[in-house]
N, C-alpha and C positions, 0 to 999 in steps of 0.2 A: 878601585881604591883611590881615593881624591888624593891630592897633596896637602889638604887643609888641615892644620895642627887643631887638635880641639881639647877643651880642658874641662875635666869632669868636675863635678860638685863635691865637696868635701867637708865633713863635719869633724871637730877635733875637741877631745873631751880630755880634760885632766883629771887623773885619777889617783889615789893615794901611792900607788907603785909606779907611776908614769903617766903616760897616755894612751888613748884609744881614739885611732882616725878611722873613720870610715868614708871611702870613697865610691860614688855612683858609677858603676863599670858593666852595666847590664849588656849581655852579648859578647863580653871579653873573656877569653880563655885563660886559665891561670898560667898556661906556659908562655902567653902574649905579655906577659907584665913582668917589668924589672922595678925592683926597690933598692935605693942606695941613700945613704946617709953620709953628709958631709958637712962636719962640725955641728951647727945647730939646725941645718936644712935637712928635710926629707924630700926626696924626688922619687915620683911613681911615673913610670912611663911605659909605654907599649903601644900596641895596635889592636883596634877592633876590626875583624874581618868579616866580611858576608860570606858566612858559611851554607846560607840557604840557596843561594842562587845556583842554577846550572847553566851550561851554556845553551844557546838556541833560545834564551827567554828574554823578554824586552821589560824595562820597568814603566809603570804608569805614574808613579809618585815616588819621591825618594826624600826623607826628612832626617832619616839616622844617618849620622855621620860615621863612615868607615874608613878610617885612617889611623894615623899615628896621634897619641895624645901624651900630654904630659900635665903632671901637677906638682908644683914646689910648694912646700910648706915650711915656714920658719917658725923656730920654738924659740923662747925666752932664754933659753939655756942649751948649752951643747948636749947632743944625743949620741954623739958618736960611740959612746961606750953603752949605749943601751942595748939590752938582748930583746931581738924584734922576733916576733911570730905574727903571722897573717892566716887568714882562711877567707874564701868566698862563702857568702851566704845570701840567698835571693838577690843576686844582681849587685850585691854590695860587697867590696874589698874591705876586709876588717883588719886592720894593722894595731898590734898591741906592742908599744915600746915600754920596757920596764926598766926603769932607772937601774944603773950599775950600782954595787953594793960598796 
């Protein structure tokens, strides 16, 4: 695991009851992701680990970053009262933020 922090790509959609956020996290396990809300900021952090390599092998080419990542997204209004649910789908972390009533 290198010490290089990487920043995954993200899309943010405004929907009638809040927002939908998609984060590109191919190869990241759900247990290696933390989601935090602070005011109007959504923070997604974690680590992508190389689980397919075993000891005794050497690599020929390495282009995928295996290390800690972080993505910080700012919203136009506070989201700390929003109900949050999330799921992984085809390498994407999909977060739904439902505005508080």
